[in-house]
PALUMLO-194019 format. One record per residue (C-alpha): residue in three letters; x, y, z. Coordinates in nm, 3 decimals. Example, Ala and Ser with C-alpha at 12.3 -4.5 7.8 and 13.67 -1.06 7.14 Angstrom:
+------+---------+---------+---------+
! code !      xx !      yy !      zz !
+------+---------+---------+---------+
!  ALA !   1.230 !  -0.450 !   0.780 !
!  SER !   1.367 !  -0.106 !   0.714 !
+------+---------+---------+---------+
//
This chain:
+------+---------+---------+---------+
! code !      xx !      yy !      zz !
+------+---------+---------+---------+
!  MET !  -1.876 !  -1.386 !  -1.006 !
!  ILE !  -1.594 !  -1.309 !  -0.760 !
!  GLU !  -1.278 !  -1.509 !  -0.822 !
!  ASP !  -1.145 !  -1.716 !  -0.533 !
!  ASN !  -0.791 !  -1.594 !  -0.605 !
!  TRP !  -0.873 !  -1.222 !  -0.578 !
!  GLU !  -0.608 !  -1.020 !  -0.396 !
!  PRO !  -0.628 !  -0.652 !  -0.291 !
!  THR !  -0.434 !  -0.389 !  -0.480 !
!  ALA !  -0.220 !  -0.126 !  -0.312 !
!  GLU !  -0.500 !   0.122 !  -0.385 !
!  ASP !  -0.758 !  -0.102 !  -0.212 !
!  ILE !  -0.535 !  -0.127 !   0.094 !
!  GLU !  -0.453 !   0.244 !   0.113 !
!  TRP !  -0.817 !   0.354 !   0.067 !
!  THR !  -0.947 !   0.118 !   0.335 !
!  LYS !  -0.669 !   0.215 !   0.576 !
!  ASP !  -0.746 !   0.585 !   0.528 !
!  HIS !  -1.122 !   0.526 !   0.568 !
!  TYR !  -1.070 !   0.322 !   0.885 !
!  GLU !  -0.842 !   0.581 !   1.043 !
!  LYS !  -1.092 !   0.860 !   0.979 !
!  MET !  -1.376 !   0.670 !   1.147 !
!  GLN !  -1.437 !   0.689 !   1.520 !
!  VAL !  -1.507 !   0.387 !   1.737 !
!  GLY !  -1.877 !   0.310 !   1.707 !
!  ASP !  -1.914 !   0.459 !   1.358 !
!  THR !  -2.078 !   0.234 !   1.102 !
!  TRP !  -1.983 !   0.168 !   0.741 !
!  GLY !  -2.245 !   0.043 !   0.498 !
!  ILE !  -2.086 !  -0.152 !   0.215 !
!  ALA !  -2.179 !  -0.447 !  -0.004 !
!  ASP !  -2.525 !  -0.474 !   0.159 !
!  ALA !  -2.358 !  -0.516 !   0.497 !
!  VAL !  -2.310 !  -0.294 !   0.802 !
!  LEU !  -1.966 !  -0.282 !   0.963 !
!  MET !  -1.901 !  -0.108 !   1.295 !
!  LYS !  -1.559 !   0.015 !   1.396 !
!  ASP !  -1.440 !  -0.119 !   1.732 !
!  GLU !  -1.108 !  -0.099 !   1.913 !
!  ASP !  -0.938 !  -0.368 !   1.701 !
!  GLY !  -1.099 !  -0.337 !   1.361 !
!  PHE !  -1.444 !  -0.389 !   1.212 !
!  ARG !  -1.731 !  -0.595 !   1.350 !
!  ILE !  -1.993 !  -0.708 !   1.099 !
!  THR !  -2.330 !  -0.636 !   1.257 !
!  LYS !  -2.555 !  -0.718 !   0.962 !
!  ALA !  -2.510 !  -0.883 !   0.623 !
!  THR !  -2.713 !  -1.032 !   0.339 !
!  PRO !  -2.643 !  -1.355 !   0.153 !
!  SER !  -2.516 !  -1.151 !  -0.143 !
!  SER !  -2.263 !  -0.968 !   0.076 !
!  ILE !  -2.072 !  -1.275 !   0.192 !
!  LEU !  -1.822 !  -1.287 !  -0.096 !
!  PRO !  -1.757 !  -0.908 !  -0.097 !
!  LEU !  -1.697 !  -0.931 !   0.278 !
!  GLU !  -1.436 !  -1.198 !   0.215 !
!  ARG !  -1.253 !  -0.945 !  -0.002 !
!  ILE !  -1.281 !  -0.682 !   0.270 !
!  GLY !  -1.140 !  -0.937 !   0.514 !
!  LYS !  -0.832 !  -0.976 !   0.295 !
!  VAL !  -0.783 !  -0.599 !   0.289 !
!  CYS !  -0.824 !  -0.579 !   0.667 !
!  ALA !  -0.559 !  -0.848 !   0.711 !
!  GLU !  -0.319 !  -0.644 !   0.498 !
!  ILE !  -0.359 !  -0.335 !   0.718 !
!  GLY !  -0.344 !  -0.531 !   1.043 !
!  ILE !  -0.701 !  -0.501 !   1.170 !
!  THR !  -0.964 !  -0.764 !   1.237 !
!  LEU !  -1.293 !  -0.827 !   1.063 !
!  ASN !  -1.509 !  -0.992 !   1.327 !
!  ALA !  -1.816 !  -1.183 !   1.204 !
!  ASP !  -1.917 !  -1.329 !   1.541 !
!  GLY !  -2.286 !  -1.275 !   1.601 !
!  VAL !  -2.353 !  -1.125 !   1.259 !
!  GLU !  -2.721 !  -1.100 !   1.169 !
!  VAL !  -2.804 !  -1.211 !   0.815 !
!  VAL !  -3.099 !  -1.010 !   0.682 !
!  GLU !  -3.285 !  -0.982 !   0.352 !
!  ASP !  -3.330 !  -0.601 !   0.358 !
!  PRO !  -3.013 !  -0.442 !   0.499 !
!  MET !  -3.132 !  -0.081 !   0.481 !
!  GLN !  -3.452 !  -0.151 !   0.669 !
!  ALA !  -3.263 !  -0.357 !   0.924 !
!  ALA !  -3.012 !  -0.076 !   0.976 !
!  GLN !  -3.290 !   0.177 !   1.018 !
!  ASP !  -3.467 !  -0.048 !   1.268 !
!  THR !  -3.145 !  -0.080 !   1.466 !
!  ALA !  -3.094 !   0.297 !   1.461 !
!  LYS !  -3.434 !   0.346 !   1.623 !
!  GLU !  -3.298 !   0.165 !   1.928 !
!  TRP !  -2.991 !   0.386 !   1.972 !
!  ILE !  -3.002 !   0.568 !   2.306 !
!  HIS !  -2.808 !   0.865 !   2.439 !
!  GLU !  -2.584 !   0.717 !   2.707 !
!  GLU !  -2.616 !   0.992 !   2.965 !
!  SER !  -2.984 !   1.088 !   2.937 !
!  GLY !  -3.126 !   0.754 !   2.824 !
!  VAL !  -3.331 !   0.934 !   2.557 !
!  PRO !  -3.365 !   0.753 !   2.220 !
!  LEU !  -3.174 !   0.944 !   1.953 !
!  VAL !  -3.481 !   0.940 !   1.727 !
!  ASN !  -3.642 !   1.174 !   1.983 !
!  PHE !  -3.366 !   1.433 !   1.946 !
!  ASP !  -3.422 !   1.750 !   1.741 !
!  LEU !  -3.323 !   1.601 !   1.408 !
!  GLU !  -3.476 !   1.883 !   1.202 !
!  ASN !  -3.229 !   2.132 !   1.347 !
!  ALA !  -2.920 !   1.913 !   1.331 !
!  GLU !  -2.590 !   2.100 !   1.299 !
!  TRP !  -2.351 !   1.981 !   1.030 !
!  ARG !  -1.988 !   2.045 !   1.116 !
!  GLU !  -1.671 !   2.005 !   0.911 !
!  THR !  -1.374 !   1.898 !   1.123 !
!  ASP !  -1.015 !   2.012 !   1.087 !
!  ASN !  -0.952 !   1.686 !   0.898 !
!  ALA !  -1.221 !   1.775 !   0.641 !
!  GLU !  -1.451 !   1.511 !   0.783 !
!  TRP !  -1.818 !   1.577 !   0.853 !
!  ARG !  -2.008 !   1.518 !   1.177 !
!  VAL !  -2.369 !   1.589 !   1.269 !
!  LEU !  -2.465 !   1.732 !   1.609 !
!  VAL !  -2.818 !   1.665 !   1.736 !
!  LYS !  -2.963 !   1.799 !   2.060 !
!  HIS !  -3.242 !   1.721 !   2.306 !
!  GLU !  -3.296 !   1.965 !   2.593 !
!  ASP !  -2.958 !   1.968 !   2.775 !
!  SER !  -2.819 !   1.664 !   2.591 !
!  GLU !  -2.633 !   1.646 !   2.263 !
!  GLN !  -2.491 !   1.369 !   2.047 !
!  GLU !  -2.242 !   1.380 !   1.760 !
!  LEU !  -2.309 !   1.137 !   1.477 !
!  ALA !  -2.139 !   1.020 !   1.162 !
!  PRO !  -2.334 !   1.139 !   0.854 !
!  MET !  -2.453 !   0.791 !   0.760 !
!  ASP !  -2.569 !   0.725 !   1.116 !
!  PHE !  -2.769 !   1.048 !   1.101 !
!  HIS !  -2.914 !   0.930 !   0.769 !
!  LEU !  -3.034 !   0.608 !   0.930 !
!  ILE !  -3.203 !   0.793 !   1.216 !
!  ALA !  -3.341 !   1.094 !   1.030 !
!  GLY !  -3.435 !   0.938 !   0.696 !
!  ASP !  -3.399 !   1.068 !   0.341 !
!  GLU !  -3.611 !   1.382 !   0.382 !
!  LEU !  -3.392 !   1.540 !   0.650 !
!  PHE !  -3.067 !   1.398 !   0.514 !
!  PHE !  -3.134 !   1.567 !   0.179 !
!  SER !  -3.249 !   1.903 !   0.318 !
!  TRP !  -3.054 !   2.223 !   0.367 !
!  ASP !  -3.143 !   2.566 !   0.504 !
!  GLY !  -3.514 !   2.486 !   0.497 !
!  MET !  -3.502 !   2.361 !   0.138 !
!  SER !  -3.552 !   2.007 !   0.011 !
!  VAL !  -3.400 !   1.831 !  -0.287 !
!  LEU !  -3.625 !   1.805 !  -0.590 !
!  GLU !  -3.741 !   1.455 !  -0.674 !
!  ARG !  -3.636 !   1.304 !  -1.005 !
!  GLY !  -3.987 !   1.343 !  -1.147 !
!  GLU !  -3.992 !   1.713 !  -1.058 !
!  ILE !  -3.656 !   1.768 !  -1.229 !
!  ILE !  -3.783 !   1.590 !  -1.541 !
!  GLU !  -4.088 !   1.819 !  -1.550 !
!  ILE !  -3.865 !   2.127 !  -1.535 !
!  ALA !  -3.635 !   1.984 !  -1.802 !
!  ASP !  -3.928 !   1.900 !  -2.030 !
!  SER !  -4.081 !   2.247 !  -1.987 !
!  GLY !  -3.752 !   2.419 !  -2.069 !
!  THR !  -3.788 !   2.654 !  -1.771 !
!  LEU !  -3.474 !   2.563 !  -1.575 !
!  MET !  -3.288 !   2.884 !  -1.659 !
!  LYS !  -3.596 !   3.093 !  -1.578 !
!  GLU !  -3.642 !   2.921 !  -1.242 !
!  LEU !  -3.273 !   2.962 !  -1.161 !
!  GLU !  -3.288 !   3.333 !  -1.245 !
!  GLU !  -3.600 !   3.374 !  -1.030 !
!  ALA !  -3.433 !   3.169 !  -0.751 !
!  SER !  -3.728 !   2.930 !  -0.752 !
!  VAL !  -3.475 !   2.646 !  -0.765 !
!  VAL !  -3.113 !   2.637 !  -0.654 !
!  ILE !  -2.825 !   2.420 !  -0.769 !
!  MET !  -2.644 !   2.378 !  -0.439 !
!  PRO !  -2.285 !   2.511 !  -0.443 !
!  SER !  -2.000 !   2.424 !  -0.207 !
!  GLU !  -2.101 !   2.712 !   0.021 !
!  TRP !  -2.445 !   2.853 !   0.097 !
!  ASN !  -2.506 !   3.170 !   0.299 !
!  GLY !  -2.142 !   3.172 !   0.402 !
!  GLN !  -2.150 !   2.816 !   0.534 !
!  PRO !  -1.984 !   2.506 !   0.380 !
!  VAL !  -2.236 !   2.258 !   0.242 !
!  PRO !  -2.197 !   1.882 !   0.310 !
!  PRO !  -2.056 !   1.707 !   0.003 !
!  HIS !  -2.359 !   1.482 !  -0.050 !
!  LEU !  -2.576 !   1.790 !  -0.118 !
!  ARG !  -2.346 !   1.978 !  -0.354 !
!  GLY !  -2.466 !   1.988 !  -0.714 !
!  LEU !  -2.821 !   1.877 !  -0.628 !
!  ILE !  -3.122 !   2.086 !  -0.731 !
!  PHE !  -3.326 !   2.226 !  -0.442 !
!  ASN !  -3.675 !   2.367 !  -0.426 !
!  ALA !  -3.629 !   2.721 !  -0.293 !
!  LYS !  -4.003 !   2.799 !  -0.287 !
!  GLY !  -4.077 !   2.586 !   0.018 !
!  ASP !  -4.445 !   2.504 !   0.068 !
!  GLU !  -4.579 !   2.835 !  -0.059 !
!  GLU !  -4.723 !   2.687 !  -0.380 !
!  GLU !  -4.869 !   2.367 !  -0.237 !
+------+---------+---------+---------+
//
């Protein structure tokens, strides 16, 4: 249970300040089963669950310490925050073309590391393009594309267990049937959320 007298530490304040400054206006932050969107003055809570109310009170205290607002006006309380966020993402539209972002070429999205070591995802549709925060791309594209790289997909937990039980991991690594993703692949930096994961390098050839 969260204590009513909880106060943020210097580390809480510094981390949140740094995270806020790295976000762009319109980026979303999923935390404590809630979705916060950065606006010009601070964060606006777009969705929350009953269980996220007390954690959001803590976040509000941190926001007050760094001089930004946490606006809860019009917040939608939902039971399944991930599904609600995904449903909202389906309605996002490219401002200039009017094309829904879910209709963009998500399979060929371009991951880019900025000069500030932040990651952005560029998606295109004909002559239009849109840059997204990684978590926004995740909401639109889903797990399969979010956890894919260079035509390879991450092995499911059950598949990894089968390899571990069979004792063939070293053999499959030597044969390049599976790959433990490093920080760079084919001369390109790999997004942090994929590093260290085990990928199927065989594609669909054995299905």
